[in-house]
C-alpha positions as CSV (number, residue, x, y, z in Angstrom):
1,X,0.1,-0.1,0.0
2,X,1.3,3.5,-0.9
3,X,2.0,6.0,1.6
4,X,-1.1,8.2,2.6
5,X,-3.5,5.3,1.4
6,X,-6.2,4.2,3.7
7,X,-7.2,0.6,3.8
8,X,-10.5,0.7,5.6
9,X,-14.0,-1.2,5.2
10,X,-16.7,1.1,5.1
11,X,-20.3,0.2,6.0
12,X,-22.7,0.5,3.3
13,X,-24.3,3.6,5.1
14,X,-20.8,5.4,5.2
15,X,-20.2,4.5,1.5
16,X,-23.4,6.0,0.5
17,X,-22.7,9.3,2.4
18,X,-19.2,9.3,1.0
19,X,-20.7,8.8,-2.5
20,X,-23.0,11.9,-1.9
21,X,-20.2,14.1,-0.6
22,X,-17.9,13.0,-3.5
23,X,-20.4,14.0,-6.1
24,X,-20.7,17.4,-4.4
25,X,-17.2,18.2,-3.5
26,X,-14.8,16.2,-5.9
27,X,-12.8,13.0,-5.4
28,X,-12.9,10.7,-2.3
29,X,-9.4,11.8,-1.5
30,X,-10.5,15.6,-1.5
31,X,-13.5,14.7,0.7
32,X,-11.5,12.8,3.2
33,X,-8.8,15.6,3.2
34,X,-11.8,18.1,4.2
35,X,-13.0,15.7,6.7
36,X,-9.6,15.4,8.4
37,X,-8.8,19.3,8.3
38,X,-12.2,19.9,10.1
39,X,-11.6,17.2,12.7
40,X,-8.1,18.8,13.2
41,X,-9.8,22.2,13.5
42,X,-12.1,21.0,16.0
43,X,-9.4,19.4,18.1
44,X,-6.9,22.0,17.8
45,X,-8.7,25.2,17.3
46,X,-5.8,27.6,17.4
47,X,-2.1,27.8,16.9
48,X,-1.3,27.7,20.6
49,X,-3.3,24.5,21.0
50,X,-1.4,22.8,18.0
51,X,2.0,24.0,19.4
52,X,1.0,22.7,23.0
53,X,0.2,19.3,21.6
54,X,3.3,19.2,19.4
55,X,5.5,20.2,22.3
56,X,3.9,17.7,24.6
57,X,4.6,14.9,22.0
58,X,8.2,16.0,21.5
59,X,9.0,16.3,25.3
60,X,7.4,12.9,26.1
61,X,9.2,11.0,23.4
62,X,12.7,9.7,24.3
63,X,13.4,9.7,20.5
64,X,12.2,13.4,19.7
65,X,13.2,15.1,22.9
66,X,16.9,15.4,22.1
67,X,15.9,17.4,19.0
68,X,13.3,19.6,20.7
69,X,15.0,22.9,20.2
70,X,15.2,22.3,16.5
71,X,11.6,20.5,16.2
72,X,10.0,23.4,18.2
73,X,11.6,26.2,16.4
74,X,9.0,28.7,15.0
75,X,8.7,27.6,11.2
76,X,6.8,30.6,10.0
77,X,6.5,29.4,6.3
78,X,4.9,26.2,7.3
79,X,2.7,27.8,10.0
80,X,0.3,25.3,11.7
81,X,0.9,22.6,9.2
82,X,4.4,22.1,11.0
83,X,2.6,21.4,14.3
84,X,0.1,19.2,12.8
85,X,3.0,17.1,11.2
86,X,5.0,16.9,14.5
87,X,1.7,15.8,16.0
88,X,1.1,13.2,13.6
89,X,4.2,12.0,11.8
90,X,6.2,8.9,12.7
91,X,8.9,9.5,15.2
92,X,11.5,8.1,12.6
93,X,10.4,10.7,10.0
94,X,10.7,13.6,12.5
95,X,14.1,12.4,13.8
96,X,15.5,12.0,10.2
97,X,14.1,15.5,9.3
98,X,15.8,17.1,12.4
99,X,19.1,15.3,11.9
100,X,19.2,16.4,8.3
101,X,18.3,20.1,9.3
102,X,20.7,20.2,12.1
103,X,23.8,19.4,9.8
């Protein structure tokens, strides 16, 4: 399975709802992206909440904590997307990025 693909069984009811949304808003990928963004928006309504969640993950992780200063630097071009990435990305991916950026 390719990265970013989801393998999930959908109930008939969910598939019908997804089909309706897809007809209205584009591809299934676009509909799911919108849904995910809305869920994140509800869970992390502002930048400070996103930063706090990212910082908590970094400081609580033995793998990420050594790179905290670099990871938790303000990345203005990326904005909230950086904090969302820190919250959700695999630790190994974040560590690899941090090591490459610190060289």
